[in-house]
Residue frames as qw, qx, qy, qz and C-alpha x, y, z in Angstrom:
[[0.280, -0.006, -0.410, -0.868, 12.67, 6.06, 14.94],
 [0.531, 0.128, 0.583, -0.602, 9.03, 5.46, 15.82],
 [0.297, 0.245, 0.884, 0.267, 6.94, 2.95, 13.93],
 [0.298, 0.107, -0.229, -0.921, 4.61, 4.41, 11.35],
 [0.528, 0.232, 0.708, -0.407, 1.02, 3.21, 11.55],
 [0.332, 0.320, 0.788, 0.407, -0.91, 1.80, 8.62],
 [0.114, 0.871, 0.458, -0.138, -3.30, 4.72, 8.92],
 [0.160, -0.798, 0.210, 0.542, -0.44, 7.20, 8.55],
 [0.309, -0.172, 0.736, 0.578, 0.89, 5.41, 5.46],
 [0.308, 0.580, 0.746, 0.109, -2.62, 5.33, 3.99],
 [0.083, 0.869, 0.126, -0.471, -2.59, 9.14, 3.79],
 [0.161, -0.453, 0.619, 0.621, 0.10, 8.73, 1.12],
 [0.252, 0.260, 0.886, 0.289, -2.27, 6.46, -0.85],
 [0.185, 0.752, 0.551, -0.310, -5.14, 8.93, -0.63],
 [0.012, -0.658, 0.202, 0.726, -3.29, 11.63, -2.57],
 [0.142, 0.248, -0.729, -0.621, -3.50, 9.55, -5.79],
 [0.180, -0.199, -0.946, -0.182, -6.16, 6.93, -5.08],
 [0.431, -0.488, -0.193, -0.734, -8.64, 9.08, -3.12],
 [0.341, -0.368, 0.627, -0.596, -9.82, 8.54, 0.45],
 [0.867, 0.042, 0.272, -0.416, -12.15, 5.73, -0.57],
 [0.293, -0.389, 0.812, 0.322, -9.38, 4.12, -2.68],
 [0.718, 0.448, 0.416, -0.333, -12.02, 3.61, -5.35],
 [0.595, 0.739, -0.244, -0.201, -9.64, 3.99, -8.25],
 [0.421, -0.459, 0.773, 0.124, -7.38, 1.06, -7.44],
 [0.536, 0.346, -0.597, -0.486, -6.96, -1.28, -10.40],
 [0.077, -0.044, 0.975, -0.203, -8.76, -4.19, -8.79],
 [0.501, -0.204, -0.503, -0.674, -12.05, -5.79, -9.71],
 [0.716, -0.400, -0.573, 0.001, -12.33, -7.68, -6.40],
 [0.472, -0.858, 0.131, -0.155, -11.90, -6.68, -2.78],
 [0.447, 0.587, -0.609, 0.290, -8.23, -6.83, -1.90],
 [0.851, -0.437, -0.262, 0.125, -7.00, -9.23, 0.74],
 [0.380, -0.875, 0.268, 0.131, -4.30, -8.09, 3.12],
 [0.707, -0.254, 0.535, 0.388, -1.81, -10.60, 1.71],
 [0.583, 0.574, 0.437, 0.373, -2.61, -9.71, -1.90],
 [0.071, 0.985, 0.027, 0.157, -2.20, -5.99, -1.25],
 [0.530, -0.729, 0.380, 0.211, 0.98, -6.52, 0.76],
 [0.739, 0.017, 0.531, 0.414, 2.44, -8.69, -2.01],
 [0.440, 0.777, 0.304, 0.332, 1.57, -6.07, -4.61],
 [0.162, -0.978, 0.130, -0.036, 3.17, -3.29, -2.56],
 [0.639, -0.518, 0.489, 0.290, 6.31, -5.38, -2.00],
 [0.710, 0.357, 0.468, 0.387, 6.43, -6.19, -5.72],
 [0.235, 0.938, 0.081, 0.242, 6.47, -2.46, -6.45],
 [0.421, -0.856, 0.290, 0.073, 9.15, -1.88, -3.80],
 [0.607, -0.384, 0.623, 0.311, 11.46, -4.56, -5.14],
 [0.269, 0.543, -0.453, -0.654, 10.79, -3.78, -8.84],
 [0.282, 0.091, 0.947, 0.125, 9.00, -7.07, -9.56],
 [0.229, 0.736, 0.631, 0.087, 6.05, -4.98, -10.79],
 [0.300, -0.014, 0.093, 0.949, 6.30, -1.62, -12.48],
 [0.043, 0.858, 0.511, 0.009, 4.22, 1.52, -12.42],
 [0.318, 0.747, 0.003, 0.584, 4.93, 5.16, -13.02],
 [0.171, -0.716, 0.313, -0.600, 5.01, 6.17, -9.35],
 [0.866, -0.438, -0.034, -0.239, 4.32, 3.18, -7.10],
 [0.858, 0.106, -0.287, 0.413, 7.85, 1.77, -7.27],
 [0.264, 0.465, -0.290, 0.794, 9.30, 5.04, -6.01],
 [0.519, -0.555, 0.087, -0.644, 6.63, 5.47, -3.35],
 [0.942, -0.267, -0.183, -0.091, 6.85, 1.90, -2.02],
 [0.708, 0.257, -0.372, 0.542, 10.64, 2.17, -1.66],
 [0.048, -0.579, 0.268, -0.768, 10.06, 4.90, 0.93],
 [0.731, -0.437, 0.175, -0.494, 8.52, 2.45, 3.39],
 [0.182, -0.364, 0.906, -0.116, 9.78, -0.57, 5.29],
 [0.358, -0.106, -0.878, -0.300, 8.29, -3.99, 4.60],
 [0.149, -0.378, -0.790, 0.459, 6.55, -3.77, 8.00],
 [0.185, 0.391, 0.146, -0.890, 5.03, -0.40, 7.14],
 [0.391, 0.124, -0.604, -0.683, 3.71, -1.80, 3.86],
 [0.312, -0.249, -0.916, 0.026, 2.16, -4.71, 5.77],
 [0.024, -0.400, -0.562, 0.724, 0.62, -2.25, 8.23],
 [0.317, 0.312, -0.136, -0.885, -0.97, -0.19, 5.44],
 [0.388, -0.016, -0.813, -0.433, -2.24, -3.33, 3.70],
 [0.219, -0.333, -0.858, 0.324, -3.83, -4.41, 6.97],
 [0.093, 0.409, 0.318, -0.850, -5.34, -0.96, 7.55],
 [0.328, 0.231, -0.398, -0.825, -6.69, -0.56, 4.01],
 [0.436, -0.091, -0.829, -0.337, -8.28, -4.00, 3.88],
 [0.593, -0.482, 0.021, -0.644, -9.90, -3.49, 7.26],
 [0.834, -0.072, -0.538, 0.096, -8.12, -6.41, 8.87],
 [0.185, 0.397, -0.524, 0.731, -7.08, -4.36, 11.90]]
């Protein structure tokens, strides 16, 4: 199976959060590590939300790191 790029995973985010990701619940710019940790918390049920837990479970830890890197512009 081919690796999925952060950009490809980001398209999943856009459907709810918009292409500019302006409706994320964050008052500060997200760091790559902070976003990755949040995504992993959703994946492993350490943080709950109506949809994010189910969505995050569909990706590997590496894919979640890739999307965090892409979204925060650390690529």
